[in-house]
C-alpha positions as CSV (number, residue, x, y, z in Angstrom):
1,X,-9.1,-2.8,-17.6
2,X,-9.2,-4.9,-14.4
3,X,-8.2,-8.5,-15.4
4,X,-8.8,-9.9,-12.0
5,X,-11.7,-12.3,-11.0
6,X,-13.9,-11.2,-8.1
7,X,-12.9,-13.0,-4.9
8,X,-14.5,-13.6,-1.5
9,X,-11.8,-12.7,1.0
10,X,-11.9,-13.9,4.5
11,X,-11.2,-10.7,6.6
12,X,-11.4,-12.5,10.0
13,X,-8.4,-11.6,12.1
14,X,-6.1,-14.3,13.4
15,X,-6.3,-13.9,17.2
16,X,-2.9,-15.2,18.2
17,X,-1.3,-12.3,16.4
18,X,1.1,-10.3,18.7
19,X,-0.3,-6.9,17.7
20,X,-4.0,-7.5,17.3
21,X,-5.0,-3.9,16.9
22,X,-2.5,-3.5,14.1
23,X,-4.0,-6.6,12.4
24,X,-7.5,-5.2,12.7
25,X,-6.4,-1.9,11.2
26,X,-4.7,-3.7,8.4
27,X,-7.6,-6.0,7.6
28,X,-10.0,-3.0,7.4
29,X,-7.6,-1.2,5.1
30,X,-7.4,-4.3,2.9
31,X,-11.1,-4.5,2.8
32,X,-11.2,-1.0,1.5
33,X,-8.4,-1.6,-1.0
34,X,-10.1,-4.6,-2.6
35,X,-13.5,-2.9,-2.7
36,X,-15.3,-4.7,0.1
37,X,-15.8,-1.3,1.7
38,X,-16.2,1.4,-1.0
39,X,-15.3,5.0,-1.1
40,X,-18.0,7.2,0.4
41,X,-19.7,4.2,2.1
42,X,-20.7,4.5,5.7
43,X,-18.6,2.3,8.0
44,X,-20.7,0.4,10.6
45,X,-18.9,-0.9,13.6
46,X,-21.1,-3.9,14.1
47,X,-20.5,-5.1,10.5
48,X,-16.7,-4.6,10.9
49,X,-16.8,-6.6,14.2
50,X,-18.5,-9.5,12.3
51,X,-16.2,-9.2,9.4
52,X,-13.0,-9.3,11.4
53,X,-14.3,-11.4,14.3
54,X,-13.1,-9.0,17.0
55,X,-14.5,-6.7,19.7
56,X,-16.0,-3.3,19.1
57,X,-13.2,-1.7,21.2
58,X,-10.6,-3.0,18.7
59,X,-12.6,-1.8,15.7
60,X,-13.0,1.6,17.2
61,X,-9.2,1.8,17.9
62,X,-8.6,0.7,14.3
63,X,-11.0,3.3,12.9
64,X,-9.2,6.1,14.9
65,X,-5.9,5.0,13.4
66,X,-7.3,4.9,9.9
67,X,-8.9,8.3,10.4
68,X,-5.5,9.8,11.4
69,X,-4.1,8.3,8.1
70,X,-6.9,9.9,6.0
71,X,-8.4,6.5,5.0
72,X,-11.5,7.0,7.2
73,X,-13.3,10.3,7.4
74,X,-15.9,11.2,10.2
75,X,-18.8,13.2,8.8
76,X,-21.3,15.0,11.0
77,X,-24.6,13.2,11.3
78,X,-23.3,10.2,9.4
79,X,-20.3,9.0,11.4
80,X,-17.3,7.3,9.8
81,X,-17.2,6.8,6.1
82,X,-14.5,5.5,3.7
83,X,-12.6,8.5,2.4
84,X,-12.5,9.2,-1.3
85,X,-9.2,9.9,-3.0
86,X,-9.7,12.3,-5.9
87,X,-7.3,12.3,-8.9
88,X,-5.9,15.6,-7.6
89,X,-5.2,14.1,-4.1
90,X,-3.6,11.1,-5.7
91,X,-1.3,13.3,-7.8
92,X,-0.2,15.0,-4.5
93,X,0.4,11.7,-2.8
94,X,2.5,10.4,-5.7
95,X,4.5,13.6,-5.8
96,X,5.5,13.2,-2.2
97,X,6.1,9.5,-2.5
98,X,8.4,10.2,-5.5
99,X,10.7,12.5,-3.4
100,X,10.7,10.3,-0.3
101,X,11.2,7.0,-1.9
102,X,13.9,8.3,-4.1
103,X,15.7,9.5,-1.0
104,X,15.1,6.2,0.7
105,X,16.6,4.2,-2.2
106,X,19.7,6.5,-2.3
107,X,20.3,6.2,1.4
108,X,19.7,2.4,1.4
109,X,22.4,2.0,-1.3
110,X,25.1,3.5,0.9
111,X,23.8,2.7,4.5
112,X,22.2,-0.7,4.4
113,X,23.9,-3.7,6.1
114,X,24.3,-7.1,4.6
115,X,21.3,-8.2,6.7
116,X,19.2,-5.3,5.3
117,X,20.1,-6.3,1.7
118,X,19.3,-10.0,2.4
119,X,15.9,-9.0,4.0
120,X,15.1,-6.8,0.9
121,X,16.0,-9.7,-1.4
122,X,13.7,-12.1,0.5
123,X,10.9,-9.5,0.4
124,X,11.3,-9.2,-3.4
125,X,11.1,-12.9,-3.8
126,X,7.8,-12.9,-1.9
127,X,6.5,-10.2,-4.2
128,X,7.6,-12.3,-7.2
129,X,5.8,-15.3,-5.9
130,X,2.6,-13.4,-5.1
131,X,2.2,-11.5,-8.4
132,X,1.2,-14.5,-10.7
133,X,-1.8,-15.1,-8.4
134,X,-5.0,-13.1,-8.3
135,X,-4.8,-12.5,-4.6
136,X,-4.9,-8.7,-4.2
137,X,-4.4,-8.8,-0.4
138,X,-1.3,-11.0,-0.8
139,X,0.1,-8.5,-3.3
140,X,-0.4,-5.6,-1.0
141,X,1.1,-7.4,2.0
142,X,4.2,-8.4,0.0
143,X,4.7,-5.0,-1.5
144,X,4.3,-3.4,1.9
145,X,6.9,-5.7,3.3
146,X,9.3,-4.8,0.5
147,X,8.9,-1.1,1.2
148,X,9.3,-1.7,5.0
149,X,12.6,-3.4,4.3
150,X,13.7,-0.5,2.0
151,X,12.8,2.1,4.6
152,X,14.5,0.2,7.4
153,X,17.7,-0.1,5.5
154,X,17.8,3.6,4.7
155,X,18.7,4.2,8.4
156,X,16.7,7.4,8.7
157,X,14.0,7.4,11.4
158,X,12.3,10.6,10.3
159,X,12.1,9.4,6.7
160,X,10.8,6.0,7.7
161,X,8.1,7.5,9.8
162,X,7.0,9.8,7.0
163,X,6.9,7.0,4.5
164,X,5.1,4.7,6.9
165,X,2.2,7.2,7.3
166,X,2.1,7.9,3.5
167,X,2.2,4.2,2.8
168,X,-1.2,3.8,4.6
169,X,-2.9,5.8,1.8
170,X,-0.6,4.4,-0.8
171,X,-2.0,0.9,-0.1
172,X,-5.4,2.0,-1.6
173,X,-3.8,3.5,-4.7
174,X,-1.4,0.5,-5.1
175,X,-4.4,-1.9,-5.4
176,X,-5.4,0.2,-8.4
177,X,-2.0,0.5,-10.0
178,X,-1.5,-3.3,-9.9
179,X,-4.8,-4.3,-11.4
180,X,-3.5,-5.5,-14.7
181,X,-1.0,-8.3,-15.4
182,X,1.1,-6.1,-17.6
183,X,1.6,-3.5,-14.9
184,X,2.5,-6.2,-12.3
185,X,5.1,-7.7,-14.7
186,X,6.6,-4.3,-15.3
187,X,6.6,-3.5,-11.6
188,X,8.6,-6.6,-10.9
189,X,11.2,-5.6,-13.5
190,X,11.5,-2.2,-12.0
191,X,12.0,-3.6,-8.5
192,X,14.6,-6.0,-9.8
193,X,16.5,-3.1,-11.4
194,X,16.2,-1.2,-8.1
195,X,17.7,-4.1,-6.1
196,X,20.6,-4.5,-8.6
197,X,21.5,-0.8,-8.2
198,X,21.2,-1.0,-4.4
199,X,23.5,-4.1,-4.3
200,X,26.1,-2.1,-6.4
201,X,25.9,0.7,-3.8
202,X,24.9,3.1,-6.6
203,X,22.8,5.6,-4.8
204,X,22.3,7.9,-7.8
205,X,21.0,5.1,-10.0
206,X,18.9,3.7,-7.2
207,X,17.2,7.1,-6.7
208,X,16.5,7.5,-10.4
209,X,15.0,4.0,-10.7
210,X,12.9,4.4,-7.5
211,X,11.5,7.7,-8.9
212,X,10.7,6.2,-12.3
213,X,9.0,3.2,-10.5
214,X,6.7,5.7,-8.6
215,X,5.9,7.6,-11.8
216,X,5.0,4.4,-13.6
217,X,2.8,3.3,-10.7
218,X,1.2,6.8,-10.6
219,X,0.3,6.6,-14.3
220,X,-1.4,3.2,-13.8
221,X,-3.3,4.3,-10.7
222,X,-4.4,7.6,-12.3
223,X,-5.7,5.8,-15.3
224,X,-7.8,3.6,-13.0
225,X,-9.1,6.5,-11.0
226,X,-10.1,8.5,-14.1
227,X,-11.8,5.5,-15.6
228,X,-13.8,5.0,-12.4
229,X,-14.9,8.7,-12.5
230,X,-16.0,8.4,-16.1
231,X,-18.0,5.3,-15.3
232,X,-19.6,7.0,-12.3
233,X,-20.7,9.9,-14.4
234,X,-22.6,7.8,-16.9
């Protein structure tokens, strides 16, 4: 069950941001993740412009990026809609994530610099500070930062690019997997164990812990998806 209170998020984009298009893309993705924009719902540019406080040009660019990630789908005679992720698609995404994240952890253990390890530790502390709150957008932002640091420290450009694209769709599933306080607490323990193995330089253990972390997240997200489907069928 979702133990979170419903919140009114402010999705307006901070204009001084260096990469405004990236921020617009991120805010639309977050709006989808928290349920402001629902799966199967038509996406109207004017409403997105008002929501984010930006121009139609920026919204269109963001929608094209989200379409390339599979988050937005363009349907004939309807235009862009929020793509639905079926349980079968979710299983496939987690299977790929399991392989790639396991490899990233193994590579980080042996290739990361002291600066990389310090950045990952700081990112973990941000996750730890965010999780006791009910701010879903903050959770997603801190978890994404954590993974960005992990991928960066793996020192494999092709792997980082693949994980970055996958992570766009993972954000939507991650919002589901972190809905309960019990899962968030367990997720923190798993990340702490992962960091301990990375700091020891134990690539084998790091890979195993990363794989198990993905499997636990998958189980939580799949339960949420299946529950939604049952409710929708009633």
